C-alpha positions, 0 to 999 in steps of 0.5 A: 555545548552538546548538540541535540541528537538529530531526529530519525526520519520516522520521528520526523514524520511520526505526527503523520503516521501514529495518529492514523495507525491501528494495530489491534490494541484497544477498541476501534470505531471508524466514526472516531476517525475524521475523514477531513483531518489535515494535521497542521498542514496547508496544501503548500506545506503538504506538497513539500513533504510529498516531494521530499518523501518521493526523493526518499522513496526513490533512494530507499527503493534503489537500496531495497532492489540492490539488497534483494532481501526484503519486499514491501506489499502496500494494500490500498482499500477504500470506497469508489473515488477514495483517491487510490489511483491518484495516490499511487500516481502521486507518491510513486512518481519517479520510482524505477518501474523495474522494481515496482508492480501495481495490481488492480484486482477486478472481478475474479475470472472463472479460473480464479474462482476455481481456486481458493480466495487468496490464490490470485493474490499470492501469485501477485506478491512482490519478489524480494527487492520489489515493491508490490501495490494492491489497488484493492486486495484480498480484503475484497473477499471480506467486503464485497462478498459480504455486502453482496452474498450472491458473489460469494455463491459464485466461489464454488465453496462446498455448501457445508463450509458456508456457515455463519462463521465464514467471515471470522474464518476469513479474517483468521486466514488473512491474518495468518497469511500476513503474519506468514509474509512478515516472517518471510521478509515481506513488510505489509502496509495496509491503508484504508482511505477513509472518505466521507459520503459527501466528498464522494458525491462531489468527486462523482460530480467532478467525474461527470463534468470532466470528459477525461474522467467520465470513463471512470463512472458507471451507474453501478457506482451509484448503486454501491453508494446506496449501500454506504452504511453497510460498507462502512460497517463491514470496513469497521469489522475488517479493521477491527479483526485484521489489524495486528502489530505485524500488519497494522491498518492506517486509517487515512483521512481521504477528504483532502487528497493532498493530506492522504498522500502525506500520510501514505508516503510518510508511512512507507518511507518510515517503514523502509528506513526501519529496514536499515537498507544498504547497498551490498558490499563487494567481497575480497575476491570481487575487489581483487577482480575489480582491480584487474578489470580496472587495469584492463580498462586503463590499458585499453584507454592508453592504447586508444590514446584516451584516459 
């Protein structure tokens, strides 16, 4: 009796990946994506998957770093309290920090405003063999600047270039940028943490009640919350216009942090598995050199009376 072929990691995790993936094929409506989905899991089962994914990620990262050919760019977008910070902490726990960098993009500095909108993001791209995480990203330039036109005015663009087509043009620029990255060995994974307004309210209240989290809260968060419908409309537009087969969006249900981490972690390890990462093999010249090194070390051991 023949054995059934074993499933690949990507196949095993597919049910936590494909339902949330949008690559630009067909129509996209944000309201069609539930914020409270949790698959067929409970919290305990999700924790087991999270732990397994952390082990896999650590193994893949070691090979990614050693092979020094591919790089991985992870983009995390979402409303305040969406769980971006905690997802990074939970998913990447145990990763070698030597090969992983996190960049949290805040309000642009005066120097950054003297450059094009992608400049500071290009400077932060991961090197070959590295994982780069953008906690907020170049997409803020189609999001916050669109919701708050006064921010766009500070970017010093020539006035004749600020037309009604500017957002369409930025979508085109970003898609071309991500296509360029993909063609040069950077895998781009983009996650939108899809949070409900009610869950954000609960998390804000939790921050106010927890002294260790109060520093995360400001009145500005409430002002932005009042613009919720506008932000949702703009996010829908962003996903619609910048999802491509090379850089798809994953619309992650974020009301349950534990399930969001399962989705994000599963997407990452499945993407790394597809790269077929391997430790570099030593060439014949190196193998001969290793023999000489071994002999020298063994002679040294004999001289000192040790193995």
